[in-house]
C-alpha positions in Angstrom: 0.0 0.0 0.0 1.3 3.4 -0.9 2.0 6.0 1.9 -0.6 8.4 0.5 -3.3 5.7 0.5 -2.4 4.8 4.1 -2.6 8.4 5.1 -6.0 8.9 3.4 -7.3 5.8 5.2 -6.0 7.0 8.5 -7.4 10.5 8.0 -10.9 9.1 7.2 -11.0 6.5 9.9 -13.4 7.7 12.7 -12.9 4.8 15.0 -11.9 5.9 18.5 -13.1 9.5 17.9 -15.8 9.0 20.5 -13.4 7.8 23.1 -11.2 10.8 22.5 -14.2 13.1 22.8 -15.2 11.5 26.1 -11.6 11.8 27.3 -11.6 15.5 26.5 -14.9 16.0 28.3 -13.5 14.3 31.4 -10.4 16.5 31.3 -12.6 19.6 31.0 -14.8 18.6 33.9 -11.7 17.8 36.0 -10.1 21.2 35.3 -13.4 23.1 36.0 -13.8 21.1 39.3 -10.3 21.9 40.5 -10.7 25.6 39.5 -14.1 25.8 41.4 -12.6 24.1 44.5 -9.7 26.5 44.4 -12.1 29.5 44.1 -14.6 28.5 46.8 -12.9 25.9 48.9 -11.6 28.4 51.5 -15.0 30.0 51.8 -16.7 26.6 52.5 -14.2 25.8 55.2 -14.7 29.3 56.7 -18.5 28.7 56.7 -18.1 25.4 58.5 -15.8 27.0 61.0 -18.4 29.7 61.6 -21.1 27.0 62.1 -18.8 25.1 64.5 -18.2 28.2 66.5 -21.9 29.2 66.6 -23.0 25.8 67.8 -20.2 25.4 70.4 -19.0 22.2 68.8 -15.4 21.2 69.5 -14.9 19.4 66.2 -14.2 16.0 67.7 
């Protein structure tokens, strides 16, 4: 088989495209999750500390 024919067949082959798309979606969701946790994580811990202080709980 000629190299050009092999390249054309490879270029038109769509097998595995769905797996790559799902992989990209998973990476995107992971990045957004980490960014959201970085942005609001400290606020959530601060809120729980406030609730703990208000209820008199010692955290144990």
